[in-house]
N, C-alpha and C positions, 0 to 999 in steps of 0.2 A: 576897759579895752582888751586886757589880757583874755577876759572870760569870752569876749565876742570873737577875738582871734582864734582861740581855742575851738568854740562851736563852729567857727567857719572851716577851720581845717578838718574837724570832725566830720561835719557835713559834707566837705569836699571829698575826704576819703571814703565816705558812705556812698556818696553819689558814684565815685570812681569804681568802687567795688561793685556797686549794682550794675554800673555800665559794663564792667568787665564779666560780670556773671552773665548778663543779657547776651553779651557778645559771645560768650562761651556757649550758652544754651542755644544761640542762633547757629554756631557753628556745629555743635553737636547735632542739632536738627537737620542741618543742611548735609552734615555727613550720614546721618540716618537715613534721609531721603536719597542720597546718592547710592548708599549701599542697597536700599530696597529696590532701586531701579537696576542695580547690578544683578540682584538676585531674581527680580522679575523676568529678565530676559534668558534666565537659565531654562534649559529644556526638560529639567526634572524638578520634582519636588524638593524644597529646600525647607528645613524647619529647625528651630532651636527650641529644645525643651529643657526646662530647669530641673533642679533636683526634685522638686515635688510634682513632677510630671506634668507640669502646666506648659503650654505653648506661649513663647514670649516672641516668636518671629515666625512668619511663613511667607513664601512668596506667591506670585500670581498663579504659577504652574500648580502649587499645592492646593489653592484654593479652587482652581479649575478641577483637579482630579477629585477633590473631596466635594464638589458640586455647590461651593459657596461663591458669592460675587464679590465679597469683601473680606479682606484679613481680619477686620475687626470682629467678624462673626466667630472666628476661631481663636484669636489671641486670648489669653487668659484662662481658657478651657483646659480641664484636665484631659491629656491626650488618651490615655488608656482607657477612661471611664466614658468618654464621648466618641472616640474614633476607632476603637478597636471592638471587633465583634465579642459578644459576651463568653463564647465558648473558648477563647484563647487568652482572655484577659489575664489570668493568673500567669500563664506562660509568658506573656510579654512583660508582665510586671517584674517577673524573675529575671528576664533578660536585661531590662532596664537597670535594675538593682546591680547587676554585674558590671554594666557600664559605668554606672555612677561610682562604684567602688574602684574602678580602673582596671577592671579585667579586659583587656583588649582582644581577648579571643574571638569577640563578635563584631569587631570593628570592621573586618574586612567585608562581610557579606552576611546578610540576613533577610529573609522573605517572610512575609505575613500578610493577611488580608487586612484592609480598612474599610471602615463604614463611610459611606457617602451621606450627604444631606438627605436623599430620597430613601435611604434604608438599603441601598445595593452595596455590594462588595467589590472592591477593587484589590488585585494583588500587587504589592510593592516590593520591589527588591531594594534593600536599604544598604548604605555604605555609611557608617558612623564615625564620628570624631568626638573626643571629650572635650568640654571647655573648662577652663581654670581661671581663677583671679589672679590678682597680682601676688598672694601669698602661695599659689600653687594649689589651692583647694579646688576641687572639682565642683563647677557650679551647674553643669548640665551637659547636654549633648547637641552637636550639630549633625544633622542626618540629611543625606540627599537620597531620595527615593525615586525609583523609575518604576513607572506603571507598565507592568508585564503581563496585565490581564489577557490581552488577545494572544500573546506569545504563548502562555500557559494553555490557553484555550486550544490553540493550534497544536501544540505539543501533545496535549491529551488526545485531540483528534487524529494525530498522526499515529500515535501508539495504539490507538484503537483500530485505525486503518491498517498499521503494519501487522497487528495481531490477527486481522481478519485475513489479510493478504497472505500471511504466513499459514494459517489454518486452510485456506483456500489451495495455496500451493502445495501443501502436504497431501490434501485430498486429490488434487490434480495429478500429483505425481504417482500416488498410490493407485490411481485409475489407470495412468498409462503404463505402470509396471504390471499391472494385472492382465494388460492385453497380451496375448502370446505373440501377436505380429511384431516384426522387427521396427522400431520406430526411432528415427534419427532426425536431429536438427543439425544442418550443414550450413557452413558459411559459404561465401561466394568462391573461396578457394578450395572448396570441396572438403574442408577439414571438418571433423565432427565436434560439435559444440556440446550435444547433449544426446545420450542415448537410454533407452529404457532396459528393463531386466531382460526383456525377451531377446533384445539383440547380443547382450553380454553372454547370455545361456547359449545363444546359436553359435557363437564363435569360441565358447569355452573360455572367455577372458573376463576380467573385472571391468567395471565401467571406467575406472581410473585410467586402464590401460588403452581403453579405445579413445577416450577424449583427447583431441588434439591431433589424432591422426587421419590421414587420407581414406576416404571411404574406399576408393578403387584399389588401394593397396590392402586394405583390411580383408575386403570381401573377394576381391578379384586377383590378388597378387601382381597388380599392375603398377607401373611407375607413372602412369598417365591417365586421365579420365577415359572410360570406355568410349568407342566409337558412337554407340546409340545409348546415350545417357538422358533420360527424362529429367533429371535434376539439373544438368546442364542447360538442357533446352528449356526448363520453367524459369531459370535466372534470365535466359534471353528474351523469352516472350512475356513472361509474368502471368502466364496461365498454368493451370494445372494440367500435367503431362501423366500419361499412363502408357504402359508397355508390359509386355510378357516375355520374360528371358528364361533361358534353361542353364542350368549348371552342369558342369563335367560329370557329375554323379547322376544325370539324367532327370533330375527333379525340376519342375517348373514353378516360377515365381512370378507373382503379379506385384508389379512396382509402380507406386504412385508417387508423384512429386507435386506437393502443394505449396506455393510461394506465401512468404510473408513480406509484406510490404510496410514502409514507414509513411508518415503523414504525407509526403509528396508523391507517394505511389511507387517509389523506388523499392525494387526487390532486395531485401537486406539479409534473408536466410530463406532455406527451403527444408520443410518437413518431407522426409522420404518414410513411405510406409511400405514395407516388403512383407508379402504373405506367401507361404508355401501353398501352392494350389495343385500339387501332384496328385493327391488322393482324390481332391474334388474333381479334377480332370477324368481320373479313372471312374469315379462314380458316375460322372457324366456319360462316359463311353458306355458303361455297364448300362445305364438308364436308356440310352439311345438305342442299344442291342436289344434290350428288353421290350422297347417300344416297337422295334422292327418285327421281333418275334410275335408280339401280341397282334400286330397288323396282319402279319402272314397269317396267324392263327384264325383271325377274324375272317379274312378272305377265305381260307380253306374252309373253314366252318360254313361260309356263305355258300361256296361252290357245292359242297357236299350235300347241303340241304337242298339246293336246287336240281342237283343230279339225282338226288334220292327221290325227288318228286317225279322225274322222268322214269326212273327205274320202277317206281311204283306203279304207274300207268302201264309199262312194258310187261311187268311180272303179272299185273291184274289181267290184261289181255291174253298172255300166254295160258293162264289158268283157265279162261274161258274155252281158249281152243283145245286145251287138253280134255276139258269136260265134253267136248263136241266129238272126239276121237274115239275110235274102238281101241280096245286094249291091245289088239294085235297088229293095229295100224303102224305101218312102217315110219310114219311121221312122228309117232309118239316119242322116239328117242330124241327128237329136236326139242 
């Protein structure tokens, strides 16, 4: 009886232990399932990698980024050997080794490409945390990774675009500065936004001294816009305007105003191009005078030729008459 009771008690305890263990396993499984659900709703890759560099946990987003349909295809694999491009494996192993030894200098941020199932690469920005057991020993890392591939591609494209724009801008500025004409970019309140070297040289000032000043004050020493101002008219009409003005020193200037419009068609600024045409007009006047003299010469030559034809006939007949007269004829003198 005592033996029977002892066996019953032992079996009872064993059954209770098994039941508790099954209950514990069930609780652990439920906790794991709940934790997995929490991880799967995250918008970034979450992965746990143990000290041997093996993946022990990964969320749905991580599978999606790596191109796998199920986490079981990833869990248990060596992270570096299977998901890191060969050219940087040594570097990543070094970084991981530092993390495992507790160097937290790389916990904040780290970037590296990862290999997807189809062999392509995605660039991931990592934030890492080390994991420890109950004794404080480091057992692995918990890492969150954001796929920044498109952002990196955009940054690269932007850098290339900025480089091309900078080069184009330098070439364009060099071209504008090589033009001897005065070039200005004016705001709606007639303030100078940009000028070329020609404008600065013409006024004997630096570009910085001209920028932000009123054009009518700089060029005409006025406190208000000129009465006849093509720039002001161009702001009003939205069309290119042109006029010729004279300065107090007697020089003539061809002034053109070209509007710059925004996407809605509103004039936001005007380019003013001013050219000294004094010598050009003098040459035009000289050319016109030369053409007049040439025309007079042509007319005179034509008249002389026609008159010469008449004189030739007259002289010819006079010679015939002279031959018919006697030497002592009183008409010989005529």
